[in-house]
VEXMAR-582467 format. One record per residue (C-alpha): residue in one letter; x, y, z. Coordinates in steps of 0.5 Angstrom, whole numbers, padded with zeros to 4 digits. Example, Ala and Ser with C-alpha at 12.3 -4.5 7.8 and 13.67 -1.06 7.14 Angstrom:
<atoms>
ATOM  rest     px     py     pz
ATOM     a   0025  -0009   0016
ATOM     s   0027  -0002   0014
</atoms>
This chain:
<atoms>
ATOM  rest     px     py     pz
ATOM     m   0000   0000   0000
ATOM     d   0002   0007  -0002
ATOM     n   0006   0011   0005
ATOM     a   0002   0017   0003
ATOM     l  -0005   0013   0003
ATOM     v  -0003   0009   0009
ATOM     q  -0001   0017   0012
ATOM     s  -0008   0020   0010
ATOM     q  -0011   0013   0013
ATOM     f  -0008   0013   0019
ATOM     l  -0006   0020   0021
ATOM     a  -0011   0026   0022
ATOM     e  -0011   0032   0017
ATOM     f  -0008   0036   0023
ATOM     d  -0002   0031   0025
ATOM     p   0004   0033   0023
ATOM     a   0009   0029   0018
ATOM     p   0013   0024   0021
ATOM     v   0020   0028   0019
ATOM     e   0023   0035   0020
ATOM     w   0028   0037   0016
ATOM     c   0034   0042   0019
ATOM     n   0039   0045   0014
ATOM     r   0036   0040   0009
ATOM     n   0040   0042   0002
ATOM     s   0047   0043   0006
ATOM     t   0053   0040   0003
ATOM     s   0057   0038   0009
ATOM     p   0060   0031   0010
ATOM     v   0057   0031   0017
ATOM     m   0049   0028   0017
ATOM     l   0045   0029   0024
ATOM     l   0040   0024   0026
ATOM     c   0034   0024   0033
ATOM     e   0030   0019   0032
ATOM     h   0026   0021   0039
ATOM     a   0026   0028   0038
ATOM     g   0018   0028   0038
ATOM     k   0012   0025   0044
ATOM     t   0006   0027   0039
ATOM     i   0001   0021   0038
ATOM     p  -0004   0021   0033
ATOM     a  -0011   0023   0034
ATOM     t  -0013   0016   0032
ATOM     l  -0009   0013   0038
ATOM     d  -0012   0017   0044
ATOM     d  -0006   0018   0047
ATOM     l  -0004   0011   0047
ATOM     g  -0009   0010   0054
ATOM     l  -0004   0014   0058
ATOM     a  -0004   0021   0062
ATOM     p   0000   0026   0058
ATOM     e   0004   0028   0064
ATOM     v   0006   0020   0063
ATOM     l   0008   0022   0056
ATOM     d   0011   0028   0058
ATOM     q   0017   0023   0062
ATOM     h   0023   0019   0058
ATOM     i   0019   0013   0056
ATOM     g   0015   0018   0051
ATOM     w   0021   0021   0048
ATOM     d   0029   0023   0049
ATOM     i   0028   0029   0053
ATOM     g   0032   0035   0051
ATOM     a   0034   0031   0045
ATOM     n   0031   0036   0040
ATOM     e   0032   0042   0042
ATOM     l   0040   0039   0043
ATOM     a   0040   0036   0036
ATOM     k   0038   0042   0033
ATOM     a   0043   0046   0037
ATOM     i   0049   0042   0035
ATOM     s   0046   0042   0027
ATOM     n   0046   0050   0027
ATOM     r   0053   0050   0030
ATOM     l   0055   0045   0024
ATOM     s   0050   0048   0019
ATOM     a   0049   0041   0018
ATOM     p   0043   0037   0016
ATOM     l   0039   0034   0021
ATOM     i   0033   0029   0021
ATOM     l   0028   0029   0027
ATOM     q   0023   0024   0028
ATOM     r   0017   0028   0030
ATOM     y   0012   0021   0034
ATOM     s   0013   0019   0040
ATOM     r   0018   0013   0041
ATOM     l   0011   0009   0044
ATOM     v   0008   0009   0037
ATOM     i   0013   0006   0034
ATOM     d   0021   0006   0035
ATOM     c   0023   0008   0030
ATOM     n   0030   0006   0032
ATOM     r   0029  -0001   0032
ATOM     p   0028  -0006   0027
ATOM     p   0021  -0006   0025
ATOM     g   0018  -0013   0028
ATOM     s   0023  -0014   0034
ATOM     d   0019  -0013   0041
ATOM     e   0022  -0006   0043
ATOM     s   0019  -0004   0036
ATOM     i   0012  -0002   0039
ATOM     p   0013  -0003   0047
ATOM     e   0008  -0006   0051
ATOM     v   0011  -0004   0057
ATOM     s   0016   0002   0058
ATOM     d   0020   0002   0064
ATOM     g   0015  -0001   0069
ATOM     t   0010   0002   0065
ATOM     v   0004   0000   0062
ATOM     v   0002   0002   0055
ATOM     p  -0005   0000   0054
ATOM     s  -0005   0001   0046
ATOM     n   0000  -0003   0044
ATOM     a  -0004  -0009   0047
ATOM     n  -0005  -0014   0043
ATOM     l  -0004  -0011   0037
ATOM     t  -0006  -0014   0029
ATOM     s  -0001  -0014   0025
ATOM     f  -0005  -0010   0020
ATOM     e  -0005  -0004   0026
ATOM     k   0003  -0005   0027
ATOM     n   0004  -0005   0019
ATOM     l   0001   0002   0019
ATOM     r   0005   0005   0024
ATOM     r   0011   0003   0021
ATOM     q   0008   0005   0013
ATOM     a   0005   0012   0017
ATOM     i   0012   0014   0021
ATOM     f   0018   0009   0021
ATOM     d   0018   0008   0013
ATOM     p   0018   0016   0012
ATOM     l   0024   0017   0017
ATOM     d   0028   0011   0013
ATOM     e   0026   0015   0006
ATOM     a   0029   0021   0008
ATOM     i   0035   0018   0012
ATOM     r   0037   0015   0005
ATOM     h   0035   0021   0002
ATOM     g   0040   0025   0006
ATOM     f   0046   0019   0004
ATOM     d   0044   0019  -0003
ATOM     k   0043   0027  -0004
ATOM     h   0051   0029  -0002
ATOM     p   0056   0025  -0001
ATOM     r   0057   0025   0007
ATOM     r   0063   0022   0011
ATOM     a   0061   0022   0018
ATOM     t   0054   0021   0021
ATOM     f   0051   0022   0029
ATOM     s   0045   0020   0032
ATOM     i   0043   0024   0038
ATOM     h   0039   0021   0044
ATOM     s   0038   0023   0051
ATOM     y   0037   0017   0057
ATOM     t   0034   0018   0063
ATOM     r   0039   0017   0069
ATOM     t   0035   0011   0073
ATOM     l   0032   0006   0069
ATOM     n   0029   0000   0072
ATOM     g   0031   0002   0078
ATOM     k   0038   0002   0077
ATOM     t   0042   0009   0077
ATOM     r   0047   0010   0071
ATOM     i   0053   0015   0073
ATOM     w   0054   0017   0066
ATOM     d   0053   0024   0064
ATOM     a   0054   0022   0057
ATOM     g   0055   0015   0053
ATOM     f   0058   0014   0047
ATOM     l   0056   0008   0042
ATOM     s   0059   0004   0037
ATOM     r   0061  -0003   0035
ATOM     s   0065  -0002   0029
ATOM     d   0068   0004   0030
ATOM     t   0070   0006   0036
ATOM     e   0075   0010   0033
ATOM     t   0070   0015   0032
ATOM     a   0067   0014   0039
ATOM     n   0073   0015   0043
ATOM     h   0075   0021   0040
ATOM     l   0068   0025   0042
ATOM     i   0070   0022   0048
ATOM     d   0077   0024   0049
ATOM     h   0076   0031   0045
ATOM     i   0070   0032   0050
ATOM     a   0074   0030   0056
ATOM     h   0079   0035   0055
ATOM     t   0074   0041   0055
ATOM     a   0071   0039   0061
ATOM     p   0074   0033   0065
ATOM     q   0068   0033   0071
ATOM     l   0064   0030   0066
ATOM     t   0064   0022   0067
ATOM     l   0063   0019   0060
ATOM     g   0063   0012   0057
ATOM     l   0064   0007   0051
ATOM     n   0058   0003   0050
ATOM     e   0055   0006   0056
ATOM     p   0049   0005   0058
ATOM     y   0047   0001   0051
ATOM     q   0050  -0003   0046
ATOM     i   0049  -0004   0039
ATOM     d   0046  -0010   0037
ATOM     d   0043  -0012   0030
ATOM     a   0036  -0015   0035
ATOM     e   0035  -0008   0038
ATOM     d   0038  -0002   0034
ATOM     w   0037   0000   0026
ATOM     f   0041   0007   0024
ATOM     i   0048   0004   0026
ATOM     p   0047  -0003   0023
ATOM     r   0042  -0001   0018
ATOM     h   0045   0006   0015
ATOM     a   0052   0008   0018
ATOM     e   0055   0001   0018
ATOM     a   0052  -0001   0012
ATOM     r   0055   0005   0008
ATOM     s   0063   0004   0012
ATOM     l   0061   0012   0015
ATOM     r   0065   0015   0021
ATOM     h   0059   0015   0026
ATOM     t   0057   0015   0033
ATOM     l   0050   0014   0037
ATOM     i   0051   0020   0042
ATOM     e   0047   0019   0048
ATOM     v   0047   0024   0054
ATOM     c   0043   0024   0061
ATOM     n   0037   0028   0060
ATOM     d   0039   0031   0067
ATOM     q   0044   0035   0063
ATOM     l   0039   0037   0058
ATOM     m   0034   0040   0063
ATOM     d   0035   0048   0061
ATOM     p   0038   0052   0056
ATOM     q   0045   0052   0059
ATOM     g   0045   0046   0059
ATOM     i   0043   0044   0052
ATOM     a   0048   0050   0049
ATOM     q   0054   0046   0054
ATOM     w   0053   0040   0051
ATOM     a   0051   0044   0044
ATOM     d   0058   0046   0044
ATOM     l   0062   0040   0046
ATOM     l   0059   0036   0042
ATOM     s   0060   0041   0035
ATOM     n   0066   0042   0037
ATOM     a   0068   0035   0037
ATOM     i   0064   0033   0031
ATOM     s   0068   0038   0027
ATOM     t   0074   0035   0029
ATOM     t   0073   0028   0028
ATOM     l   0074   0029   0019
ATOM     v   0080   0033   0021
ATOM     g   0086   0031   0016
ATOM     e   0082   0026   0012
ATOM     t   0081   0027   0005
</atoms>
């Protein structure tokens, strides 16, 4: 079924388009992505049976990631693709059909409207939201030559009762050189921060999409960047991290031809 037709059936006229671009026509060798930028729920899903204050929490989106990604994009004049819908509708960094793609429970919270979905209902979400983002990513890589790509995320300090000590984590499986470069650059500027390689998550084919299917597949320099959301609760924190990350990213390709 045509994705435009699916969107017209699943998304109401006043629902936003799934994909937002910043600096779309930039020829920068670096492309940025933010899969969990928004917390919008399609009108047809009636807030997934959750209270608005629940959707405002980390289970609904990556708190602060939207503003951080845009600030980095502006500093680097690099193209940025953002996804506007809540990760609870469909997680656009999970392989479609995986257990985490449309979670029935997130950090102990039951998501009523995600229970007992049919294959047709799951496929509607994929075609209306996931597929347009995936197509935008391919377009971003095909439109201009890119040499590096970075996905911007945030995470909560405490998950499932466990506290994570890192202020930021840098995730990579095949390109730890780039991740370590970012860590070293930021640690030199801000030694008070606790930074981790492949913390608090690791890249895995079964649970990740962008790095295995796009960055690694194209042999690009890459890192999935995770900033603890308690670092991004105000404009000052966002600006600090935008400076740290944009400065580190800008040195990634220095000396390469």
